[in-house]
VOGU-3710 file (C-alpha; in Angstrom, 3 decimals, decimal comma):
1> mrprrhhgtp> -18,212/279,481/-75,350  -18,413/276,512/-73,090  -17,522/273,135/-74,521  -20,596/270,848/-75,073  -20,825/268,011/-72,644  -21,790/264,488/-73,652  -23,961/262,523/-71,312  -24,053/258,753/-71,092  -21,449/256,347/-72,437  -18,641/258,006/-74,394
11> laaratgprp> -18,610/257,304/-78,145  -15,202/255,604/-77,919  -16,442/253,292/-75,231  -19,544/252,412/-77,199  -17,459/251,628/-80,280  -15,020/249,327/-78,507  -17,241/247,593/-75,975  -18,223/243,893/-76,079  -20,886/242,834/-78,640  -23,711/240,438/-77,825
21> gytllemvlv> -23,099/236,692/-79,083  -25,380/234,391/-81,209  -28,388/233,114/-79,499  -28,942/229,353/-79,151  -31,717/229,502/-81,720  -29,426/231,167/-84,249  -26,741/228,530/-83,721  -29,273/225,728/-84,199  -30,440/227,297/-87,440  -26,871/227,647/-88,757
31> vslisataaa> -25,985/224,040/-87,904  -29,220/222,839/-89,553  -28,460/224,737/-92,743  -24,929/223,342/-92,899  -26,192/219,793/-92,328  -28,890/220,126/-94,980  -26,386/221,498/-97,502  -23,955/218,658/-96,786  -26,696/216,047/-97,073  -27,868/217,471/-100,387
41> gllvlgdsda> -24,286/217,448/-101,650  -23,853/213,803/-100,677  -27,089/212,871/-102,429  -25,964/214,636/-105,588  -22,535/212,989/-105,448  -24,060/209,586/-104,717  -26,536/209,881/-107,571  -23,784/211,034/-109,914  -21,579/208,089/-108,887  -24,422/205,621/-109,486
51> rlreqrtrqr> -25,062/207,082/-112,933  -21,376/206,844/-113,818  -21,239/203,208/-112,700  -24,346/202,384/-114,720  -22,956/204,196/-117,760  -19,667/202,330/-117,457  -21,511/199,008/-117,209  -23,570/199,745/-120,320  -20,422/200,728/-122,220  -18,718/197,509/-121,122
61> ldqiisavig> -21,691/195,446/-122,261  -21,575/197,119/-125,670  -17,816/196,501/-125,904  -18,217/192,820/-125,018  -20,996/192,239/-127,547  -18,901/193,989/-130,204  -15,963/191,726/-129,299  -18,186/188,653/-129,720  -19,840/189,401/-133,075  -17,753/192,309/-134,361
71> etgarwagev> -18,869/195,657/-135,687  -22,113/195,254/-137,609  -22,096/198,682/-139,268  -19,853/200,176/-141,916  -16,261/200,456/-140,707  -14,444/202,261/-143,512  -15,699/204,069/-146,622  -19,011/202,227/-146,375  -17,382/198,796/-146,152  -18,399/196,289/-143,499
81> rlsgfvvdng> -15,462/194,387/-142,018  -15,577/190,903/-140,538  -14,263/190,879/-136,966  -14,930/189,424/-133,538  -14,680/186,162/-131,617  -17,221/184,272/-133,730  -15,444/185,194/-136,972  -12,116/183,982/-135,555  -13,317/180,830/-133,779  -16,512/179,672/-135,483
91> rlpvalreli> -18,584/179,631/-132,296  -19,787/181,741/-129,350  -17,532/182,178/-126,282  -18,206/179,708/-123,484  -16,678/182,114/-120,933  -15,800/185,802/-120,827  -12,133/184,975/-120,245  -11,887/183,693/-123,839  -12,112/187,331/-124,970  -9,344/188,515/-122,650
101> erealvdeae> -6,873/185,839/-121,516  -5,252/184,670/-124,738  -1,865/183,780/-123,191  -3,433/181,507/-120,582  -5,558/179,630/-123,113  -3,649/179,085/-126,371  -0,971/176,524/-127,160  2,016/178,696/-128,079  4,074/175,672/-129,184  1,499/174,739/-131,821
111> csgtqpqvaa> 1,162/178,352/-132,869  4,917/178,759/-133,350  5,131/175,498/-135,292  7,335/173,636/-132,784  4,632/170,979/-132,335  1,993/169,865/-134,850  -1,048/169,442/-132,607  -2,765/171,615/-130,011  -2,330/170,184/-126,509  -5,343/168,890/-124,594
121> grlachrpra> -7,167/171,663/-122,761  -5,641/174,380/-124,980  -7,035/176,411/-127,878  -5,512/177,113/-131,259  -4,101/180,628/-131,606  -4,872/183,049/-134,424  -2,962/182,395/-137,648  -3,663/181,186/-141,216  -5,275/177,747/-141,069  -5,156/175,298/-143,980
131> avfdpspdag> -8,610/173,902/-144,706  -9,158/170,159/-144,238  -11,482/168,091/-146,433  -12,712/164,861/-144,836  -14,462/162,414/-147,227  -16,094/160,676/-144,228  -16,574/163,251/-141,440  -18,284/162,524/-138,144  -21,907/161,672/-138,896  -23,293/163,560/-135,902
141> sgldngsgde> -21,384/166,821/-136,255  -19,906/166,908/-139,759  -16,448/167,574/-138,252  -13,266/165,957/-139,534  -12,623/162,957/-137,310  -8,970/162,065/-137,734  -9,719/158,710/-139,370  -6,771/159,095/-141,740  -8,510/159,872/-145,028  -8,490/163,666/-144,546
151> ltltraeesl> -6,988/165,904/-147,214  -5,248/169,126/-146,154  -5,724/171,850/-148,746  -2,305/173,455/-148,911  -2,821/176,247/-151,427  -2,395/179,667/-149,801  -5,756/180,900/-151,071  -7,458/177,940/-149,364  -6,160/178,975/-145,912  -8,201/181,226/-143,647
161> pkglrrllsa> -7,084/183,358/-140,656  -8,620/181,639/-137,641  -7,953/181,089/-133,932  -7,973/182,777/-130,536  -6,651/186,295/-129,995  -7,191/188,921/-127,312  -10,159/191,124/-128,120  -10,554/193,032/-124,819  -8,217/194,365/-122,121  -8,755/193,622/-118,425
171> dldagrlrdg> -8,702/196,028/-115,462  -5,922/196,125/-112,899  -8,067/193,897/-110,679  -6,334/190,532/-110,823  -6,687/190,663/-114,597  -10,488/190,778/-114,423  -12,885/192,799/-116,588  -15,449/194,015/-114,020  -18,756/195,776/-114,482  -19,183/199,368/-113,286
181> wgnvsidgdd> -19,833/198,231/-109,718  -16,789/195,968/-109,565  -18,980/192,943/-108,847  -17,401/189,592/-108,041  -19,215/186,470/-109,171  -21,839/184,984/-106,852  -21,990/181,861/-109,021  -18,503/180,605/-108,168  -17,123/181,264/-111,667  -15,313/184,557/-111,154
191> alnhgwrlnl> -12,203/183,287/-112,937  -14,342/182,440/-115,962  -16,754/185,376/-116,191  -15,206/188,121/-114,033  -18,305/188,877/-111,958  -20,744/188,874/-114,866  -23,479/186,238/-115,231  -23,257/184,378/-118,550  -26,178/182,312/-119,836  -25,146/179,999/-122,659
201> patesqpwrl> -27,777/178,909/-125,200  -29,019/175,354/-124,819  -29,797/175,274/-128,545  -28,579/177,293/-131,521  -31,892/179,179/-131,689  -31,578/180,564/-128,136  -29,678/183,753/-127,184  -26,245/184,075/-125,597  -26,822/186,536/-122,715  -24,410/188,464/-120,455
211> tslgadnaag> -25,745/190,191/-117,322  -24,468/192,658/-114,714  -26,267/192,117/-111,402  -26,259/195,846/-110,588  -25,402/197,763/-107,419  -26,630/195,004/-105,072  -24,893/192,163/-106,987  -28,111/190,154/-106,812  -30,530/188,978/-109,475  -33,493/191,240/-110,157
221> gaasdatldl> -33,732/194,762/-108,758  -36,009/197,750/-109,147  -36,181/199,711/-112,371  -36,100/202,934/-110,345  -32,647/202,423/-108,827  -29,177/201,019/-109,504  -30,062/197,502/-108,289  -31,666/196,711/-111,649  -29,800/194,068/-113,676  -28,314/195,219/-116,990
231> drsvqaddws> -27,812/192,763/-119,827  -27,100/192,333/-123,514  -27,730/189,300/-125,687  -26,554/187,797/-128,961  -29,403/186,252/-130,930  -28,984/183,313/-133,301  -29,185/185,525/-136,394  -26,604/187,919/-134,903  -23,828/185,326/-134,975  -24,887/182,720/-137,551
241> tdmagwsvrl> -26,858/182,101/-140,735  -29,039/179,118/-141,590  -27,644/177,900/-144,922  -30,354/175,303/-145,663  -31,567/175,965/-149,201  -28,527/178,074/-150,116  -27,543/177,389/-153,708  -24,244/177,619/-155,583  -24,006/178,034/-159,340  -21,441/175,981/-161,256
251> tnasgvtrpg> -20,478/177,174/-164,715  -18,519/174,914/-167,015  -15,731/176,778/-168,829  -13,450/173,755/-169,177  -14,345/172,953/-172,784  -15,328/169,393/-171,777  -18,766/168,253/-170,656  -18,950/167,909/-166,849  -19,507/165,722/-164,942  -18,025/162,820/-166,805
261> pgefigvsll> -19,686/159,397/-167,212  -20,544/157,832/-163,844  -19,824/161,064/-161,962  -21,925/163,338/-159,765  -20,805/166,829/-158,795  -21,777/169,408/-156,149  -20,251/171,854/-153,686  -18,972/171,437/-150,106  -18,705/174,251/-147,567  -15,847/173,921/-145,029
271> vwenregggr> -16,323/175,747/-141,700  -13,626/175,956/-138,987  -14,390/175,653/-135,265  -11,912/176,233/-132,402  -12,318/173,957/-129,379  -10,056/172,717/-126,599  -7,519/170,383/-128,128  -7,478/172,211/-131,464  -9,590/173,385/-134,358  -11,625/171,111/-136,629
281> wkrlttqldd> -13,314/171,615/-139,981  -17,031/170,931/-140,421  -18,299/169,973/-143,884  -21,717/170,608/-145,405  -22,498/169,480/-148,977  -25,107/170,401/-151,557  -26,997/167,733/-153,449  -24,772/165,813/-155,863  -26,091/165,887/-159,412  -25,138/164,155/-162,669
291> tplaagashs> -26,816/166,791/-164,863  -24,430/167,160/-167,833  -22,929/170,618/-168,245  -21,755/171,288/-171,784  -19,114/173,952/-172,343  -20,535/177,283/-171,184  -23,538/175,720/-169,408  -24,470/176,408/-165,774  -26,404/174,572/-163,081  -27,347/175,418/-159,470
301> yalpagghsg> -26,803/173,062/-156,533  -28,734/173,594/-153,270  -27,724/172,723/-149,706  -30,447/170,462/-148,276  -31,780/170,491/-144,733  -29,622/168,122/-142,719  -26,388/169,395/-144,258  -26,127/166,804/-147,052  -28,204/164,109/-148,691  -29,493/161,873/-145,900
311> gslstrvpvg> -27,726/163,908/-143,215  -29,006/165,262/-139,905  -26,504/168,089/-139,336  -27,230/171,632/-138,243  -27,048/173,963/-141,211  -26,362/177,063/-139,079  -23,011/178,522/-140,100  -21,211/181,241/-138,077  -20,495/184,661/-139,536  -17,018/184,925/-141,011
321> ehlalavvsp> -14,987/183,418/-143,832  -15,462/179,843/-145,005  -14,259/177,813/-147,961  -16,493/176,415/-150,727  -15,134/173,889/-153,229  -16,516/171,751/-155,996  -16,680/168,016/-155,253  -17,127/164,889/-157,352  -18,495/161,457/-156,403  -19,340/158,147/-158,120
331> dasaqdgndq> -22,875/158,340/-156,666  -25,387/160,858/-155,299  -24,513/160,215/-151,644  -22,303/162,814/-149,990  -19,932/162,615/-147,024  -19,846/158,808/-147,001  -16,193/158,431/-148,023  -16,688/158,510/-151,795  -16,731/162,210/-152,670  -13,499/164,135/-153,239
341> pleinghris> -12,538/167,678/-154,271  -13,048/168,112/-157,999  -9,780/168,799/-159,817  -9,418/169,956/-163,425  -5,872/169,851/-164,794  -4,594/169,440/-161,228  -6,467/172,539/-160,031  -9,183/172,516/-157,335  -12,222/174,729/-157,868  -12,711/176,746/-154,654
351> avvrlfsgaa> -13,656/180,197/-153,335  -13,918/182,007/-149,992  -17,486/182,559/-148,759  -18,107/185,546/-146,459  -21,127/185,627/-144,146  -22,096/188,872/-142,382  -24,348/189,348/-139,362  -27,901/190,140/-140,397  -27,050/190,112/-144,114  -28,511/187,969/-146,881
361> rphlelvlr> -26,701/184,800/-147,875  -24,150/185,508/-150,604  -24,518/184,571/-154,240  -21,689/182,263/-155,288  -20,590/181,011/-158,684  -17,754/178,545/-159,156  -16,282/178,274/-162,634  -14,953/174,926/-163,825  -11,899/175,602/-165,963
//
């Protein structure tokens, strides 16, 4: 049998010969697909980055507000704890750096006890502070005025932990606490507010507001993109309580009718405030009354508008711990140099008052014994 012949190109040659390349149209399509995929990936990454920066900014705002007024919910076993800048210093921060830069702001010599007074331009650091009772405080503010008649209350239970401490940690960006976009201040106060915009209240009824200027670091912005400003605020009732009308009950357990002949009694509230040059104690006083209290009798004394009889002081008191003590005077006028802490058998009648954000004013009873 004859072998079969194959006509045309041998199979081996057809298998190993050159193949045709991509056409120009195919190459254009491939490049277009790659470009579209890359562009979509960049959009996804960019959108994800913007969301992360916004989320970080919101978290920072929450952390800062918490550092200012403390945790407002239950902290442990249903108990609310007092914490935050206002509790420690008796006021709102005037700059963001007060929450972060303790070492640069406090007077370490006063804090360590090597000098008695806080230096000018410095703040008092956090430690137990003995309350100061001034019979004739400043008429405009109610603060002790250094006139020489002040009484320092030296009993341990009459001291309160007050002063500046670090409440937040800064980034590794020159010690600044930036928003999620790393903004630097456009207001010329970067060293004070670390790129955030801080609006301080002109009056006690207005809010304290902190703002991030968003991705464009400019005021305003569209709600549909990352240029929108993000802010948080502290309202008046978040950080303080109006104590006008607050009443304190005095119960006489001394066995002797109080007050004595020619005496008027009431209650003063001492509130500490940390400012440059040192802390000072503000005094507010209920009406002074000569209603006789026989043994076992009680009477309530209310804090009038104006802070004391005839006064014109603000009665807003910051959240935190304050000291209330019974006072005695030869007349019904308070804070004019005549009233003094009431002492029975050499013992002052005092108690710590705790004010919480958003909570009702506390009921307080002082027992004369």
